[in-house]
C-alpha positions in Angstrom: 17.6 -18.7 16.6 16.4 -17.6 20.1 13.9 -19.1 22.4 11.5 -16.2 23.3 9.0 -16.3 26.1 6.0 -13.9 25.6 3.7 -13.0 28.5 0.2 -12.3 27.3 -1.9 -13.1 24.2 -3.4 -9.7 23.5 -2.9 -7.5 20.4 0.7 -6.9 21.2 1.6 -10.4 22.2 0.2 -12.3 19.3 1.8 -10.0 16.7 5.2 -10.0 18.5 5.0 -13.8 18.6 4.0 -14.1 14.9 6.9 -11.9 13.7 9.3 -13.7 15.9 8.2 -17.1 14.5 8.5 -15.7 10.9 12.1 -14.7 11.7 13.0 -18.2 12.8 12.8 -18.0 16.6 11.1 -20.4 19.0 8.2 -18.9 21.0 6.6 -19.9 24.2 3.5 -17.9 25.4 2.5 -17.7 29.0 -1.1 -16.7 29.4 -4.1 -17.0 31.7 -6.0 -17.5 28.5 -9.7 -17.4 29.4 -11.5 -18.7 26.3 -14.2 -17.2 24.2 -17.5 -19.0 24.2 -18.5 -20.6 20.9 -20.9 -18.3 18.9 -24.6 -19.1 19.2 -26.6 -19.5 16.0 -23.8 -18.2 13.8 -25.9 -17.6 10.7 -28.7 -15.7 12.4 -29.2 -11.9 12.2 -29.8 -9.9 15.4 -33.5 -10.1 14.8 -33.3 -13.8 14.0 -31.8 -14.4 17.4 -35.0 -13.3 19.1 -36.9 -16.0 17.3 -34.3 -18.8 17.4 -33.3 -18.6 21.1 -35.3 -20.3 23.8 -34.4 -17.4 26.2 -33.3 -14.4 24.2 -33.4 -12.1 27.2 -30.6 -14.2 28.8 -28.5 -13.9 25.7 -29.0 -10.2 25.4 -28.9 -9.1 29.1 -27.6 -12.1 31.1 -29.6 -14.8 33.0 -30.1 -12.6 36.0 -30.2 -9.2 34.2 -26.6 -8.5 35.4 -25.7 -6.9 32.1 -28.4 -4.2 32.4 -27.0 -0.7 32.5 -28.9 1.1 35.3 -29.7 4.8 35.4 -26.9 7.0 36.6 -25.7 10.5 35.9 -22.4 9.3 34.4 -23.5 5.9 33.1 -22.3 4.9 29.7 -24.8 4.7 26.9 -23.9 1.0 26.5 -22.8 -2.0 28.6 -21.1 -5.1 27.5 -23.3 -8.1 26.8 -23.1 -11.6 28.5 -21.1 -13.0 25.5 -18.2 -10.6 26.4 -18.1 -11.3 30.2 -15.1 -13.7 29.8 -13.0 -10.8 28.5 -13.1 -8.9 31.8 -12.9 -11.8 34.3 -9.8 -11.7 36.6 -8.1 -14.5 38.4 -8.7 -14.7 42.1 -5.0 -14.1 42.9 -4.9 -10.8 41.0 -5.2 -7.7 43.1 -5.4 -4.0 42.1 -6.5 -0.7 43.6 -6.9 2.6 41.8 -7.3 6.3 42.6 -9.0 8.7 40.2 -9.4 6.2 37.4 -11.4 3.0 36.7 -9.0 0.5 35.2 -10.2 -2.4 33.2 -8.2 -5.6 32.9 -8.4 -8.7 30.7 -6.9 -12.1 31.1 -8.7 -13.6 28.1 -7.2 -15.1 25.0 -6.8 -12.1 22.8 -7.0 -9.6 25.7 -9.0 -6.4 25.8 -9.2 -6.2 22.0 -11.6 -9.1 22.1 -14.1 -6.4 23.0 -12.9 -3.6 20.7 -14.9 -2.0 17.9 -12.2 -2.4 15.3 -10.8 1.2 15.0 -7.4 0.7 13.3 -5.6 4.1 13.0 -1.9 4.5 12.1 -0.1 7.2 14.1 1.4 9.8 11.8 4.7 11.7 12.0 3.2 14.3 14.5 1.8 11.6 16.7 5.3 9.9 16.9 7.3 13.1 17.5 8.0 12.2 21.1 8.8 8.5 20.2 12.4 7.6 19.5 11.6 6.5 16.0 9.7 8.0 13.1 6.8 7.1 10.9 9.1 5.6 8.2 10.5 3.2 10.8 7.0 1.8 11.7 5.2 2.1 8.4 6.4 -1.3 7.1 4.8 -2.9 10.2 1.5 -1.1 9.8 1.5 -2.6 6.3 2.4 -6.0 7.7 -0.3 -6.0 10.3 -2.9 -4.5 7.9 -2.4 -7.5 5.6 -2.6 -9.9 8.5 -5.9 -8.6 10.0 -7.6 -6.9 7.1 -8.4 -3.2 7.5 -10.9 -1.3 5.4 -9.9 2.3 4.5 -9.6 4.7 1.6 -8.0 8.1 1.1 -10.2 10.9 2.4 -10.0 14.2 4.3 -8.5 12.4 7.3 -5.6 11.0 5.4 -3.5 14.0 6.2 -3.8 13.1 9.9 -4.1 9.3 9.6 -1.7 7.8 7.0 -3.5 5.7 4.5 -0.6 4.1 2.6 -0.9 0.5 4.0 -2.4 -2.3 1.8 -5.9 -1.6 3.0 -9.0 -3.5 1.8 -12.1 -1.7 0.3 -14.1 -0.3 3.2 -17.5 -1.4 4.3 -20.5 0.3 2.6 -22.1 3.2 4.5 -25.4 2.7 6.3 -28.0 5.3 5.3 -27.4 7.6 8.2 -23.7 7.6 7.7 -24.1 8.2 4.0 -26.5 11.2 4.8 -23.8 12.7 7.0 -21.1 12.4 4.4 -23.3 14.0 1.7 -24.2 16.9 4.0 -20.5 17.3 4.9 -19.5 17.6 1.2 -21.9 20.5 0.9 -20.4 22.5 3.9 -16.9 21.0 3.9 -14.8 24.1 3.2 -16.5 26.2 5.9 -16.2 23.3 8.4 -12.5 23.0 7.8 -11.8 26.7 7.8 -14.0 27.9 10.6 -13.9 24.9 13.0 -10.9 22.8 11.9 -13.3 19.9 11.4 -12.5 17.1 9.1 -14.8 14.1 8.4 -13.9 10.8 6.8 -14.2 7.0 7.1 -13.2 5.3 10.3 -10.4 2.8 9.6 -12.0 -0.5 10.6 -10.5 -4.0 11.0 -13.6 -5.6 9.6 -13.6 -7.4 6.3 -15.6 -6.1 3.4 -14.7 -9.4 1.6 -13.1 -12.7 2.5 -9.5 -12.5 3.6 -7.0 -15.1 5.0 -9.7 -17.7 5.6 -12.2 -15.2 7.3 -15.5 -14.2 5.9 -16.5 -10.8 4.8 -19.1 -8.9 6.8 -22.5 -10.6 6.6 -24.4 -7.5 7.9 -26.0 -9.5 10.7 -26.1 -6.7 13.2 -24.4 -8.9 15.9 -21.0 -7.0 16.1 -21.5 -5.9 19.7 -22.3 -9.4 20.9 -19.3 -10.9 19.0 -19.1 -11.4 15.2 -20.1 -15.0 14.5 -18.4 -14.9 11.1 -15.0 -13.6 12.3 -15.3 -10.6 10.0 -14.4 -8.2 12.8 -10.8 -9.1 13.7 -9.8 -10.0 17.3 -6.3 -11.2 18.4 -7.6 -14.6 19.4 -7.7 -15.4 15.6 -4.0 -14.7 15.4 -3.4 -16.9 18.5 -5.2 -19.7 16.8 -2.8 -19.3 13.8 0.1 -19.3 16.2 -1.0 -22.5 17.8 -0.7 -24.3 14.5 3.0 -23.4 14.2 5.5 -26.1 15.1 7.8 -23.8 16.9 5.1 -22.2 19.1 4.2 -23.5 22.6 1.1 -22.1 24.4 0.9 -22.4 28.1 -2.5 -21.2 29.3 -3.8 -21.2 32.9 -0.8 -19.4 34.2 -0.7 -16.0 36.0 2.8 -14.5 35.7 3.9 -13.0 39.0 7.5 -12.0 38.4 10.7 -12.8 36.4 13.9 -14.4 37.6 17.2 -12.9 36.8 20.9 -13.9 37.2 23.7 -11.9 38.7 24.3 -10.2 35.4 20.7 -8.7 35.2 19.7 -11.2 32.6 16.2 -12.7 32.8 16.2 -16.5 33.0 12.6 -17.4 33.6 9.0 -16.3 34.0 7.5 -17.4 37.4 3.8 -18.0 37.2 1.0 -19.4 39.4 -1.5 -21.9 38.0 -4.9 -20.2 38.2 -6.5 -23.4 39.3 -4.0 -23.8 42.2 -0.7 -25.6 42.6 3.0 -24.8 42.9 4.6 -22.0 41.0 5.8 -22.8 37.5 9.0 -21.6 35.9 9.1 -21.0 32.2 12.7 -20.6 31.0 13.9 -18.9 27.8 16.7 -16.8 26.3 14.7 -13.6 25.6 11.5 -12.3 27.2 8.7 -10.0 26.0 6.1 -8.4 28.2 2.8 -8.0 26.4 0.3 -8.5 29.2 -1.1 -4.9 28.9 0.6 -1.8 30.2 -0.6 -2.2 33.8 0.0 -5.9 34.3 3.4 -5.6 32.5 4.3 -2.7 34.8 3.4 -4.9 37.8 5.6 -7.7 36.5 8.6 -5.3 36.2 8.0 -3.8 39.7 7.6 -7.3 41.2 10.8 -8.5 39.5 12.7 -5.4 40.7 11.4 -6.1 44.3 12.3 -9.8 44.2 15.9 -9.1 43.4 16.6 -5.8 45.2 14.0 -5.7 48.1 13.0 -2.2 46.9 9.4 -1.2 46.2 9.7 1.2 43.3 7.1 3.1 41.3 6.7 3.9 37.7 5.7 7.4 36.5 3.9 8.6 33.4 0.7 6.5 33.2 -1.4 7.7 30.3 -5.0 7.1 29.1 -7.3 8.8 26.6 -10.1 10.9 28.0 -13.3 9.9 26.2 -16.5 11.9 25.9 -19.8 10.5 24.6 -21.8 13.0 22.6 -25.3 11.7 21.5 -26.9 13.6 18.7 -30.0 13.5 16.5 -30.2 14.0 12.7 -33.8 15.1 12.1 -33.6 14.4 8.4 -33.2 10.7 9.2 -36.1 10.4 11.6 -38.8 8.0 10.6 -36.7 6.0 8.1 -36.7 2.3 7.9 -35.0 0.5 10.8 -32.2 -1.8 9.5 -30.9 -3.7 12.4 -29.3 -6.3 10.1 -26.3 -4.1 9.3 -22.7 -3.4 10.4 -23.2 -2.1 14.0 -20.1 -0.1 14.8 -18.6 3.2 13.6 -18.2 3.8 9.9 -17.3 7.5 10.2 -14.6 9.4 12.1 -13.7 13.0 12.4 -10.8 15.1 13.6 -10.4 18.5 15.1 -7.2 20.4 14.7 -5.5 22.3 17.5 -2.7 24.9 17.6 -0.4 22.2 18.8 -0.7 19.4 16.1 0.0 16.8 18.7 -3.3 17.8 20.5 -5.4 16.7 17.5 -8.8 15.5 18.7 -10.1 12.2 17.3 -13.7 10.9 17.3 -15.7 8.1 15.9 -19.4 8.3 14.9 -21.7 5.3 15.5 -25.2 5.5 14.1 -27.8 3.6 16.0 -28.8 0.4 14.2 -28.9 -2.8 16.4 -28.0 -2.1 20.1 -29.3 -2.6 23.6 -31.7 0.4 23.7 -32.4 0.6 27.5 -29.3 2.7 28.3 -30.6 5.2 25.8 -34.3 5.1 26.8 -33.7 5.5 30.5 -31.6 8.6 29.9 -34.5 10.5 28.4 -36.3 12.9 30.9 -39.7 11.1 30.7 -41.4 8.1 32.2 -40.7 4.7 30.6 -43.8 4.7 28.3 -43.1 8.3 27.1 -39.4 7.6 26.7 -40.1 4.5 24.6 -42.5 6.4 22.4 -40.0 9.2 21.8 -37.2 6.7 21.1 -39.2 4.9 18.5 -39.9 8.2 16.7 -36.2 9.3 16.9 -34.5 5.9 16.5 -33.2 6.1 12.9 -31.9 9.6 13.5 -29.9 8.8 16.6 -26.1 8.6 16.7 -23.2 8.9 19.1 -19.8 10.6 18.7 -17.1 9.1 20.9 -14.6 12.0 21.3 -11.0 11.1 22.3 -8.3 13.3 23.7 -4.5 12.9 23.8 -2.5 12.4 27.0 1.1 13.0 28.1 3.3 11.4 30.6 3.2 13.2 34.0 5.1 12.3 37.2 2.0 12.5 39.3 0.3 9.6 37.4 2.1 6.5 38.5 1.9 2.8 39.5 3.5 0.9 42.3 3.0 -2.4 44.1 2.3 -3.7 47.6 4.1 -7.0 48.1 1.9 -9.8 49.6 3.4 -12.8 51.3 0.5 -15.1 50.2 0.3 -14.2 46.5 1.2 -11.8 43.7 1.9 -8.2 44.7 -1.1 -5.9 44.6 -0.9 -3.3 41.9 -1.6 0.3 43.0 -2.6 2.8 40.4 -2.8 6.6 40.9 -3.9 8.8 38.0 -3.9 12.6 38.2 -5.7 14.6 35.5 -3.9 17.1 33.3 -4.9 20.5 34.8 -5.3 21.9 31.3 -7.6 19.1 30.1 -10.9 20.4 31.4 -10.6 23.6 29.4 -9.6 21.6 26.3 -12.6 19.3 26.6 -15.0 22.2 27.1 -13.6 24.1 24.1 -13.6 21.0 21.9 -17.2 20.1 22.8 -18.3 23.5 21.8 -16.7 23.0 18.4 -18.2 19.5 18.1 -21.7 20.9 18.7 -21.2 23.6 16.1 -19.9 21.2 13.5 -22.7 18.8 14.1 -25.2 21.6 13.8 -23.8 22.5 10.4 -24.3 18.9 9.4 -28.0 19.3 10.3 -27.7 17.5 13.6 -28.9 18.4 17.1 -27.0 17.7 20.4 -29.6 17.3 23.1 -28.7 19.4 26.2 -27.5 17.6 29.3 -26.8 14.2 27.6 -23.1 14.6 26.8 -21.1 12.4 29.2 -17.4 12.9 30.1 -16.3 9.4 31.0 -13.9 8.6 33.9 -10.3 7.9 33.1 -9.8 4.2 32.5 -12.8 3.9 30.3 -10.8 4.0 27.1 -8.5 1.2 28.3 -5.7 2.8 26.3 -3.2 2.6 29.2 0.4 3.4 28.3 3.6 5.2 29.2 5.0 3.6 32.4 8.1 2.0 30.7 8.7 4.5 27.9 10.9 4.2 24.9 13.4 7.0 24.9 16.3 8.2 22.7 18.7 8.7 25.6 19.1 6.6 28.7 16.1 7.2 30.9 17.1 4.7 33.6 16.5 1.1 34.3 12.7 1.5 33.8 13.0 3.1 30.4 13.3 1.3 27.0 15.6 1.6 24.1 14.1 2.6 20.8 14.0 -1.2 20.0 11.9 -1.8 23.1 14.5 -3.4 25.3 14.1 -2.5 29.0 17.4 -0.8 30.0 17.6 -2.5 33.4 17.9 -5.9 31.9 19.8 -7.2 28.9 17.2 -9.5 27.4 13.8 -8.1 28.5 11.5 -6.4 25.9 8.3 -4.3 26.4 6.0 -5.0 23.5 2.8 -3.4 24.7 1.6 0.2 25.4 3.8 0.5 28.6 6.5 1.5 26.1 4.7 4.4 24.5 6.3 7.8 24.9 3.1 9.8 24.1 -0.5 9.0 23.7 -2.3 10.6 20.7 -6.1 10.8 20.7 -6.3 8.1 18.0 -7.2 4.6 19.1 -3.9 2.8 19.8 -4.6 -0.9 19.1 -3.3 -0.9 15.5 -0.1 0.8 16.6 0.3 -1.7 19.5 0.3 -4.5 16.9 2.7 -2.7 14.5 5.1 -1.6 17.2 5.2 -5.1 18.7 6.1 -6.6 15.4 8.7 -3.9 14.9 10.3 -4.8 18.3 10.3 -8.5 17.5 12.6 -7.8 14.6 15.2 -6.5 17.2 15.7 -10.0 18.6 19.1 -11.4 18.0 
């Protein structure tokens, strides 16, 4: 039995901790741990909220309108609502600066996945080719996590790219728009696959179609974006709640980890943290340590630890993130249909585009418009407000968005380092350099996407596709990679142990060797559980 200290309560941290507990270890978790507000009017639909709330505008857009998305050429088509603000708050002592990317951090209980849309995609053998383990090595942990969180999926045309052999639950029912697209796809499926390498299927979603492990099935309330009041859409804070009921688990919130202490034999002895409300630093001792604070904060901890014991300011190469492109489209056959806001709000469809190099497979999710903040869409139309609203009402039930994701590889030019500060934690410096081949890949892919959507009877309006800045996907990874051979003190063994220290493990995306286009959160959880089994 080992006393393990875990830093961070996000997707990686909670599943590492749960597996460690199940294997008989004691676990202490160090976390800033900002708490989720209690859900408001949990039984009400999105339309019902307008009637039940004294000030619905404040709930939807913030008391001072601070959650309004204002017009901008590269603005997203959605912004996060007030109920998600806690996810993105940072402690005053935390400092970062970035070049050529817009990083997002979370110090909330559950981390960034408290604001995810539930896409749970297993990496296949091709995705894992550059990792020091294969699909068969991680498959049992996909199954374990799928049972824990509840993932809806079924075999389809995407199963050849996204393994579908875990114990999945029945998927959610399609909304009318998604069902229409699937029916149209079935009619033109052979040509789409042969001519464009386009494959359509269900998105794999961590949202319950029926009750599971004490959580309710989806109530079709239309409140997904604001936070599911029924806990149907999984977030890691639910697993944290489960952990806190375990007798061998200790939770220490309110602490911002700054570095780790080590002995003369390069063995970590304690996490050093600053109370976010002020006070003297706190030391949390243990026998083994796992970093699960997110790839960027975990990288900062490793660099600060190295500096504290060597005096050297090092840098870490290989930062990765998925490029995302938003492609709005219109399905004319769905225009004028009944608006059903009380329905599951997020994506129910996904598609893939094959490339000559299988590792460069392009992944996308389709979200049909149901219940959403409509002002980011309306203001993007090339008319005045009154005209735009009229057009929007006519088009509404035919509108949808494809969120297209691209792979990334480790490159020396994309790196992180720190700037030590005498009065607080070191400042994290992030520098991302685009892959010079990415622009051509994106342009070529978008052409194929438009052709494929056209064959599905859809129209992509000119000028409305938006290539989002790096950092938007929050799929940061690769700075402390797992490698088969010794890659130096800042690389990890296949079991996730950082080679520069004998008892320090990297349980989050910093340890990834390659970043496929698929959403990585499900793999973060499975890999963290896999690494937890390596503890002595």
